[in-house]
N, C-alpha and C positions, 0 to 999 in steps of 0.2 A: 061823552068825555069822562075820563077817570078823574074824580074829584078827590081822590086819596091824597093826603098831604104827608110828606116825609120830612123829617129833620135830618139833615146830613151835616155832621160835625167833622171838620178837618183839624186834627191835633197838630200842635207845634208850640213854639215859643214866640212871644210878641217882639216886634221891633226889627229893624233892618239888619242888625248884626246876626240874627238867627235865620233870616228869610231863606237862605240857600242851603241851610244845614240838612243833613239826612233826616234828622228828627222832625223836620217841617214838611216832609213829603205829603202828609195829609192835607196841609193847607195849599200846597202846590196843586194837588188834584182838584180842590175846590175852585181854584182860579180857573182851571180848565172848564169845569162845569158851569161857572158863572159866565165865561166867555160864550159857551154854547147857547146859553139861555138869554144872551144879551142883557145880563143883569149886572148891576154894580153893587159893590160892598159899601155899606154905610154903618156908621156907629149906631149901636142899639143899646137900650137900657138894660139888657141882660148881660152886660159886661162882655159883649162880643161885637164883631162886625158881621153884618148879615146881608145876604143878597137873596132875593126871592124870584123864582121863575118856574117855567115848566120844562119838563124833559120832553123835547119835541113839541110840535104844534098842539097836540091834544093829549099829551102825556100827563102823568101825575105832577102835582105841584111840589116843588122842592124848596125848602128853606135851607139855604146854605149858610153855615155859621162857623166862624173862626173865633174861638175864645180869646179874650184879651189877656187871660191869665197865663202863667207859665204852665208847662205841660203837666207837672205834678199836681196842679190845682185846677184841673179841667172840670171837675165834678160840679162845682158851684154854678158856673155859667151854663152847663148842660141842664141842670135842674131848672134854672130860670127860663131857659129856652123852652123846655118841655111844658112848663106851666104857662108861659106867655102865649104860646101857640096852641095850647090844649092838645098836645100830641102825646100819645102813650109810648113807653119805651119800646114796644114791639114795632113802632114805626120810626125808630131811631137807627141811623146808619153812622157808624164812627169809622173814619178813614185814618189809618195810622201806620207808622213805620214798623217793620218787624225784622228783628235780627235773625230769627230762626228760619227765615225764608230767603233763598238766594236772591241777589239783586236781579231785577228785571222779571221777577215772578210775582204772582199775587195769589192770595187765598181768601175765600169768603167763608165766614162762619157765623152761626147764630148761637148766642149763649156761651156758657162756660166761664172759666176763671179769667184772671188778668194776665197769666203767662209771664209774670215779671215786668209787665209794661206799666210804668207808674201812672201814666195818663188814664189807662183803662182801669187800673186799680182805684183811682180817685173817683172816676165816674160810677163804678159799681158801688162804692161806698156811699156816694152822695145820693144816688137814685134808688138804692136799696135792692137792686137786682142786676144780674148779668144778662138778662134776657133781652138783648138787642143785637143787631147785626154789625159785624166788623168786616171792613175791607182791609185786609192786612197786606201792606205793600212791602215786598221784600227789599231789604237793603243789605242783606248778607252780614257775615261776621267780620269783626276787625282783623286786619292782617297781623301776623306775628304776635307780639305781646301787648299791642295797643289795647287799652281798656275800652270796654263797651261804652262807658260814659263819655270818653274822649271822642270815640269814633262817631257817635250819633250827633255830636255837636260840631262836627267838621262838615264842610261843603263836599258835595259829590266830586270825585276825581274827574279828570278830563275824559278818560275813556267812558266813565259812567254818564257824564253829561251828554255824550254823543247819542246815547240811546234813551236817556231820561224822558224826552218828549213822548216816545212810544209807550213807556211804562205809565206815565201820567194819563195818557189817552186811554190805555187799557183799563186803568183803575176807574176813570170817569165813566167809561162804557159799562163797567161792572156795577157801579152805583145806579146808573140809569136802568140797567137790566133788572136789578133787584126791585126797584120801584115799579117798573113796568110789567115784568114777566114773573116776578116772584123769586124767592131764595133758591129753590131747587133748580129752576131753569138757569139761573145765573151761575150756580155752582157747576152744573153740567157743562155750560159753555166755557167758563174760564178755567176750571180745574183741568179739563181735558186739554185745553190749549197750552196749559203750563207744563204738561208732562213731556 
């Protein structure tokens, strides 16, 4: 049995008003992962809600966490989670929305900068490194002259909602593949599928 433990953080904003926003797609993916692991989210002293389970019957242990902070302040809860569970940043997977990837596509990367994403920026600043894995879930660019800030804080449109479950499932599959098979294998699988 693989005893490796991974911290999987889904970014978003707290509360029901934000739950269906594009910015909260990372937390939507975590809901899918928790369902697969038959795990329930509970309040945790790390200023997060946490669910713990395995990826499959004998797969790696996943600590699924949704920070209770707003997106731009995600770093504090992530530091607390890493410390509490004694997990190194190399075993951290952050799932987040990405404007620069078309809707219904995803990309996996390790390391690098924040790419203008304020949640990622705050995590890098708080933990002191960008050396962690990101599952970047494409939400596409806003139409016309709509601002990016307004776009990410809106719910998915009706056409998007029709295919959203498949996107969430793909992103959850990507997380499980990273934890089980490694980064390179996951990238080969999901980047090829996205082309």
